[in-house]
C-alpha positions in Angstrom: 137.2 121.4 132.3 138.1 118.2 132.8 136.2 115.9 130.1 133.5 113.7 130.8 133.6 110.2 130.5 131.6 108.4 128.2 129.3 105.3 129.4 128.6 102.3 127.1 125.6 102.0 125.1 123.1 100.3 127.0 120.3 98.4 126.7 116.8 99.6 128.2 117.3 97.4 130.6 120.0 99.7 131.8 123.0 96.5 130.5 125.9 97.6 128.9 125.2 96.3 125.1 127.7 94.4 123.2 129.9 96.0 120.8 128.8 96.1 117.3 130.4 93.1 115.4 131.7 93.7 111.7 130.3 91.5 109.1 133.1 90.2 107.0 131.2 89.7 103.8 129.6 93.5 103.9 133.5 94.7 104.7 134.8 92.8 102.1 131.8 94.0 99.5 132.5 97.9 100.8 136.2 97.1 100.2 135.6 96.0 96.3 132.8 98.8 95.3 135.6 101.5 97.0 138.6 99.3 94.4 136.3 99.6 91.3 135.3 103.1 92.0 139.2 104.4 92.5 140.0 102.4 88.8 136.7 104.0 87.7 137.8 107.8 88.6 141.3 107.4 86.8 139.7 106.1 83.7 137.1 108.6 83.7 139.8 111.7 84.2 142.0 110.6 82.2 140.3 109.0 79.1 136.8 110.7 79.9 133.2 109.3 79.3 133.1 108.3 76.4 136.4 106.7 75.6 135.8 104.9 79.3 135.1 101.0 78.8 133.5 98.7 81.7 135.6 96.3 80.5 139.1 98.2 80.7 137.8 98.9 84.6 137.2 94.7 85.3 140.6 94.2 83.8 141.9 97.0 86.2 140.4 96.4 88.8 140.9 92.5 88.5 137.6 90.7 87.5 135.2 89.8 84.9 132.5 92.3 83.7 130.3 90.6 85.0 131.1 91.0 88.3 131.4 94.4 87.4 127.8 94.5 86.6 127.1 93.1 89.8 128.3 95.9 91.5 127.0 98.7 89.3 124.7 98.4 86.8 125.8 100.5 84.0 128.6 103.1 82.8 126.6 105.7 83.7 125.4 104.9 87.4 129.4 104.3 88.1 130.1 107.3 86.8 127.6 108.8 89.6 129.2 106.9 92.3 132.1 108.3 91.2 131.2 111.6 91.1 129.7 111.4 94.7 132.5 109.7 96.1 134.8 112.4 94.8 132.4 115.5 95.9 129.7 114.9 98.3 132.2 114.8 101.8 133.7 118.0 100.7 130.4 120.0 99.8 128.5 118.5 102.9 130.9 120.4 104.4 130.2 123.6 103.7 126.8 123.4 103.9 127.0 122.6 107.5 128.7 126.1 107.8 124.8 127.7 106.7 123.2 129.4 110.4 120.7 129.0 111.7 117.6 130.7 110.3 118.0 133.3 113.5 121.9 133.2 113.7 124.3 136.2 111.8 122.8 135.8 107.5 125.1 137.9 106.5 128.6 136.0 108.1 126.9 132.1 107.7 126.5 133.0 103.2 130.1 134.5 103.6 131.6 131.8 105.1 129.8 129.2 103.3 131.0 130.6 99.7 134.1 130.5 101.4 133.9 127.1 101.7 131.8 126.2 98.6 134.2 128.3 95.7 137.2 126.3 98.0 135.4 123.4 97.2 134.4 124.0 93.4 138.0 125.2 93.1 139.5 122.0 94.1 141.8 119.5 90.8 139.6 116.7 90.8 135.7 118.7 91.0 137.3 120.8 88.2 138.0 118.1 86.7 134.6 116.0 86.6 133.1 120.1 85.4 134.6 120.3 82.4 134.1 116.3 81.9 130.4 117.3 82.1 130.9 120.0 79.7 133.1 118.5 77.3 130.8 115.1 77.0 127.1 115.8 77.8 126.4 117.3 74.5 126.9 114.1 72.9 126.0 112.1 76.7 122.7 113.3 77.7 122.8 111.8 80.2 126.0 112.1 81.8 124.5 115.8 82.2 121.2 114.3 84.0 123.7 112.1 86.0 125.7 115.1 87.0 123.1 117.2 87.8 121.1 115.0 90.0 124.1 114.0 92.2 125.4 117.3 92.6 124.0 121.0 91.4 120.0 119.4 92.3 120.9 118.6 96.1 123.1 121.5 96.3 120.0 123.4 95.8 117.8 121.5 97.5 119.8 121.9 100.8 120.1 125.6 100.1 116.2 125.8 99.3 115.5 124.7 102.6 117.9 127.2 104.5 116.1 130.2 102.4 113.2 128.7 103.5 113.4 129.3 106.8 115.2 132.2 106.9 112.1 133.4 104.8 109.7 132.5 107.3 111.8 135.0 109.6 111.5 137.8 107.9 115.0 138.4 106.7 114.9 138.1 103.4 112.1 139.8 101.6 109.0 137.2 99.6 110.6 135.4 96.8 110.2 131.9 95.3 112.9 130.2 97.6 114.6 128.1 94.9 115.4 131.2 93.1 117.0 132.0 95.8 119.4 129.4 96.0 120.3 129.5 92.4 120.6 132.8 93.1 123.2 132.8 95.4 124.8 129.6 94.3 125.3 131.2 91.0 126.8 134.6 93.1 129.1 132.4 94.0 130.1 130.9 91.2 130.8 133.7 89.0 134.3 135.0 87.7 136.9 133.0 90.2 135.2 130.2 88.9 134.4 130.4 85.4 138.0 132.1 84.5 139.3 128.6 86.8 137.3 126.1 84.7 139.2 128.1 81.5 142.4 127.5 82.5 142.9 131.3 82.3 143.3 132.3 86.0 146.5 131.2 88.6 145.4 129.6 91.6 143.6 132.1 93.9 144.6 132.8 97.6 142.7 132.0 100.7 142.4 135.7 100.7 140.6 136.7 96.8 138.7 133.7 97.7 137.3 134.8 101.2 136.4 138.7 99.2 134.3 136.5 96.6 132.4 135.1 99.3 132.0 138.7 100.8 131.1 140.5 97.7 128.4 138.1 97.1 126.8 137.9 100.1 126.3 141.6 100.4 125.2 141.4 96.0 122.9 138.8 97.4 121.6 140.4 100.7 121.5 143.9 98.9 119.1 142.3 96.0 117.0 140.3 98.8 117.1 141.4 101.8 113.6 143.7 103.7 113.5 147.3 102.2 
């Protein structure tokens, strides 16, 4: 089948719309913001949250601490931006594989579990998790920032998915937020835990897939209607 050429964007009167112009000032601000996050990534992952200094980050970026605070009001806010930048794209890719409510539930859960576990085992994601576990006891705000910008957003997406699936009758009546947490934790168990403790070699794609199959089957055995 031949590709169909796309028509240019048009105004309500049918006239072609002019191409959107970039805003040099906005582009410069965004480039600066990304540069700060890149430097912060290195500082947080090598020194930890407690030892990371906004002064050092500003010096590495090349500017004053006052300028840094124009972009991020606190170390907590900067850490949140770094975490979102590091994790959001890959995590969202996994959620996009959740099937429609009338689709193949088992197959969709397996695909999601495989992608999500692969995301979790990424070196940078694992380093973030270890950092939060190590320092959340002394810095409760770190745990809160991590939860609000990561696991909680994931729970919300999974809950919305299970709301639709439960309404279609494919799962027995149950609190859908609990369903989201149960399935997430089934994906987490064993491989993720051993990787977090650094007692597991790199799993093969086949091992990750098999783990996702087992997580989906155990979950459906528990929550599918009898």
